[in-house]
C-alpha positions as CSV (number, residue, x, y, z in Angstrom):
1,M,22.5,91.4,59.3
2,N,19.2,93.4,59.2
3,Q,16.9,93.7,55.5
4,R,18.3,96.6,53.9
5,R,18.9,96.0,50.6
6,R,22.6,96.6,49.5
7,I,24.0,97.3,46.4
8,T,27.4,98.0,44.3
9,G,28.4,100.9,41.8
10,V,31.0,103.4,41.3
11,V,30.6,107.4,42.3
12,T,30.7,109.4,39.6
13,S,30.4,113.1,41.2
14,N,31.1,114.0,44.3
15,K,30.8,117.7,43.9
16,M,28.0,118.3,46.6
17,T,28.8,118.3,50.3
18,K,28.5,114.9,52.0
19,T,26.3,113.5,49.3
20,V,28.1,111.6,46.2
21,V,27.2,109.9,42.6
22,V,26.5,106.6,42.1
23,E,26.1,104.5,38.8
24,I,24.2,100.7,39.5
25,S,25.2,98.8,36.6
26,R,22.9,95.8,36.0
27,T,23.4,93.0,33.4
28,F,20.8,90.9,31.5
29,R,19.0,88.3,29.4
30,H,16.1,89.8,28.2
31,P,13.4,86.8,28.9
32,L,12.0,86.5,25.4
33,Y,14.2,87.7,23.5
34,R,17.8,86.4,24.8
35,K,19.3,89.6,24.0
36,V,21.6,90.7,26.6
37,V,20.5,94.1,28.1
38,H,23.1,96.4,29.9
39,L,21.0,99.2,32.0
40,S,22.8,101.9,34.6
41,K,20.9,103.8,37.4
42,R,22.7,107.2,39.0
43,V,21.4,107.7,43.3
44,M,22.6,110.6,44.9
45,A,23.8,108.8,48.9
46,H,24.9,110.5,52.0
47,D,28.6,110.6,51.9
48,E,31.1,110.2,56.2
49,L,33.3,108.4,54.2
50,G,35.5,110.8,52.0
51,C,34.2,108.8,48.2
52,K,36.2,110.3,45.4
53,V,35.4,109.3,41.7
54,G,35.6,105.9,40.5
55,D,35.7,104.3,43.4
56,Q,33.3,100.9,43.7
57,V,31.6,101.7,46.8
58,R,28.5,99.6,48.7
59,I,25.3,101.7,49.5
60,V,23.2,100.3,50.9
61,E,19.5,101.6,51.9
62,S,18.3,104.2,54.8
63,Q,15.1,106.1,55.9
64,P,14.6,110.0,53.2
65,I,17.3,112.3,54.4
66,S,16.6,114.7,52.0
67,R,15.0,115.3,48.4
68,N,17.0,113.4,46.7
69,K,18.9,110.7,48.5
70,R,17.4,107.7,50.3
71,W,20.9,105.8,49.8
72,M,23.9,106.0,52.6
73,V,28.0,104.8,51.8
74,E,28.3,101.6,53.7
75,S,31.8,100.8,52.2
76,I,34.4,101.8,49.6
77,V,35.2,98.1,48.5
78,R,37.9,99.7,46.1
79,R,39.0,102.7,45.8
80,E,40.3,104.1,42.2
81,I,43.9,105.1,42.0
82,R,44.6,107.9,40.1
83,S,47.8,109.3,38.8
84,A,49.2,112.5,36.9
85,D,50.1,110.3,34.0
86,T,46.7,109.6,32.9
87,I,46.0,113.0,32.2
88,V,44.9,113.3,27.9
89,E,46.5,116.3,26.5
90,A,44.3,118.3,24.3
């Protein structure tokens, strides 16, 4: 195994060609105030696997692919199952 960082996140957008937006959520306790803090960060990742919105993926650091992409999708941890019944009517 190499020394590259590997992070798990959720795909929030796949509208670009071979690129997905992955949201990385992090929860920790503040060191001084002891309050639970929730942080999230969105990164662009190169996608050759065909991820869909809602999939949980593992991304890995890579050399810069474009101006905004420094990550690649390594694997799909869990697929999001969507059915026609979950559509909300306005």
